[in-house]
C-alpha positions, 0 to 999 in steps of 0.5 A: 500500500502507498504511503499517504504522501505518495497517494496524495501526490499521485492524486494531485498529479492526476487531477492536474492532468484532468483539469490542467494547471489552475489559477485562482479567480479571486484577487490576492489582497485580503481585503479585496478577497472579502469584497469579492466573496460578498459580491455574489450570492449565493456565492459562486466563482462566476457570480462573485467575479461578475459582481466584483468586476462591476463594482471595480468599474463603476465605483472602485474598490477602495474603502473610501470609494465604497463608503461614498457610494450611494447604497442604491447604486451599490445594490444596482451594481450587484443586482446581476450577481446577488439574489438580495442586492440591498443586503450585498450593498449593506455588507460592502459598506460594513466591510469598508467601514471595518477596514477603515475604522478598525484596521487603518485601511490596511487589513493585510498589516492587521492579519500579519500577527499570530494565526489565532488573532488573524483568523479572529479578525477575518471572521468578523467580516460578513460570511467569512468562517474558518474555511474562508479565513484559511483561504484568505491567509493562504491565497494572500500569502500571509500564512501557508495554511492548508485551506479546504474548499468549504463547499467541496469537503466531500472530495478529500473525505471520499479519497480517504483524507480525514474523518467525517463527523456530524458537525461540519467544523470537526469534519473540516479540521480532520480533513485539514490535518490529514491533507496538511500532513502530506503536503509541503508547507509552501504557498505553491503546493497548498494553493495548487491542492486547494484549486484542484480539489475544488475544481474536481468537486465542482465538475466530477466529484459532485456533492450528491451525485459524484460522476465516478464513471468519469473520474480518474481517481477511482483506484485511490478512492475509498468511497468508490471502493466501498460503493463497489462493495455495497458499503459507501459512506454517508455524507448527509450529516456534513451537508446538513451542518454546512447548510446551517452555517452559511459561512465560507 
């Protein structure tokens, strides 16, 4: 049997063959990442990117620009990317106020301290939970944490990394620890893993109906092997918990 590190390396290489080399669609600045995340609802890469681009073009991204903009104009800009434009506008105002008032306009500097404090700061912002905070710290190159895509945690679970728990938070931490143990503690390695696992969950290893017939990972997939034997693991508890949290 392969060592876990060998298995994970092989999985990521196969995913890269399938999905090609991926680049993050979100900005690398921590403040702008939070704005990007709040520009789409329900959040998706397409919606967040569309709303963020419209905001950048019509208003600008600086906290001062967002604070000066009329709320109705912000809502109009977000109408094609959010289900509740007025709520999106309020959240953008809140984000801008917090960054200007509490962090002197420089969120990046504020999160350069201890990780626990950095996570605490980031989780003060709308819709940002532990997974979102870890993602921001990783992709802003603040700390090379092993972030796990918040809406695709079934992918590593099915592959045998981590233990499923009835609570989303415990499942997330278990997966995070399992993957982190087998990946170099570098930004490049952990960003690559995040992007590949996320894309695989979006296109092949879907939450409710994984397309196993199209997946190149079945030989390494615990879920698939158990499914063949008639004992596939359940994933319903994780899905229910995530639906309640609504934080990324």
